[in-house]
C-alpha positions in Angstrom: 40.8 -37.4 64.3 37.2 -36.4 65.1 36.7 -34.9 61.8 37.7 -38.1 60.0 35.6 -40.3 61.9 32.4 -37.8 61.1 33.6 -37.7 57.4 33.9 -41.4 57.0 30.2 -42.0 58.4 29.2 -38.9 56.2 30.7 -40.6 53.0 28.8 -44.3 54.3 25.6 -42.8 54.3 26.1 -40.7 50.8 27.0 -44.2 49.2 24.1 -46.1 51.1 21.5 -43.5 49.9 22.8 -43.5 46.4 22.4 -47.4 46.2 18.9 -46.9 47.7 17.4 -44.3 44.9 19.2 -46.2 42.6 17.8 -49.3 43.4 14.0 -47.7 44.2 14.3 -45.2 41.2 15.6 -48.0 38.3 12.0 -48.9 37.4 11.2 -45.2 36.5 14.5 -44.9 34.6 16.0 -42.0 36.4 18.1 -41.8 39.4 18.9 -39.6 42.5 20.4 -36.8 40.5 17.2 -36.5 38.9 14.9 -37.2 41.7 16.8 -34.1 43.1 15.5 -31.6 40.4 11.8 -33.3 40.4 11.2 -32.7 44.3 11.6 -28.7 44.1 9.4 -28.7 40.6 6.4 -30.7 42.4 6.2 -27.3 44.4 7.4 -24.6 42.2 6.7 -26.3 38.1 7.6 -23.5 36.1 10.9 -22.2 38.0 13.7 -21.0 36.2 17.0 -23.4 35.7 19.0 -20.9 37.1 17.3 -20.7 40.3 16.5 -24.5 40.4 20.2 -25.4 40.3 20.7 -22.7 43.1 17.8 -24.4 44.9 19.4 -27.9 44.9 22.8 -26.6 45.3 24.3 -27.9 41.6 26.5 -26.1 38.9 25.0 -25.1 35.7 26.8 -28.6 33.5 25.2 -30.8 36.5 21.8 -29.5 36.2 21.8 -29.2 32.3 22.9 -32.9 32.2 20.0 -34.4 34.8 17.6 -31.9 33.1 18.3 -33.7 29.6 17.7 -36.7 31.1 14.4 -36.0 32.6 13.4 -34.3 29.2 14.2 -37.5 27.5 12.6 -40.0 29.8 9.3 -37.4 29.4 9.2 -36.0 33.1 9.7 -32.6 32.5 9.6 -29.9 29.5 12.5 -27.3 29.2 11.1 -24.0 27.6 12.6 -20.8 26.6 11.7 -17.8 29.2 9.2 -15.7 27.2 10.5 -12.8 29.3 14.1 -13.5 29.0 15.0 -15.3 26.0 18.4 -16.3 27.4 16.8 -18.2 30.3 15.1 -21.4 30.7 11.9 -22.4 32.5 11.3 -26.2 33.5 7.7 -27.6 33.7 6.6 -31.3 34.7 4.9 -33.0 32.0 1.5 -34.8 32.6 4.1 -38.0 33.5 6.1 -36.1 35.7 3.2 -34.9 37.7 1.5 -38.1 37.7 4.6 -39.8 39.7 4.8 -37.1 42.4 3.3 -39.5 44.8 5.8 -42.5 44.3 8.5 -40.2 44.1 7.6 -38.7 47.8 7.1 -42.1 49.0 10.7 -43.1 47.7 11.9 -39.9 49.3 10.0 -40.5 52.6 10.8 -44.0 52.8 14.8 -43.2 53.1 14.0 -40.4 55.3 12.2 -42.4 57.7 14.5 -45.3 57.7 17.3 -42.9 58.3 15.5 -41.0 61.1 14.3 -44.8 62.7 17.2 -44.9 65.0 16.5 -41.4 66.6 14.2 -40.7 69.5 12.1 -37.2 68.8 14.4 -35.0 70.6 17.2 -36.2 68.9 15.3 -35.4 65.1 14.9 -32.1 66.3 
């Protein structure tokens, strides 16, 4: 019974997050899945596609689809790794770099809203 209750709330939270990110990211032409890729790139630009997938815990197909969308929108570049021609490295473009502040604001607003009902002890 308890697991169903917790699961239901996690499901609600996931849907609300998806709606929030879809609404907030619409002007940029991307969605939450693409933001999930941009966030680690702000700290680790040039990371391998494989390590990026592991970092955000998605499979190869999912990351390839999201990367393609970001490449098409001009936010990132996908380049063959010079040391391992079977691997790809992902780099932010100038457009991708200039949106870091806005993307962080969108992410932080969601997190602050989510945590606003908790006191400091509960947040930890």
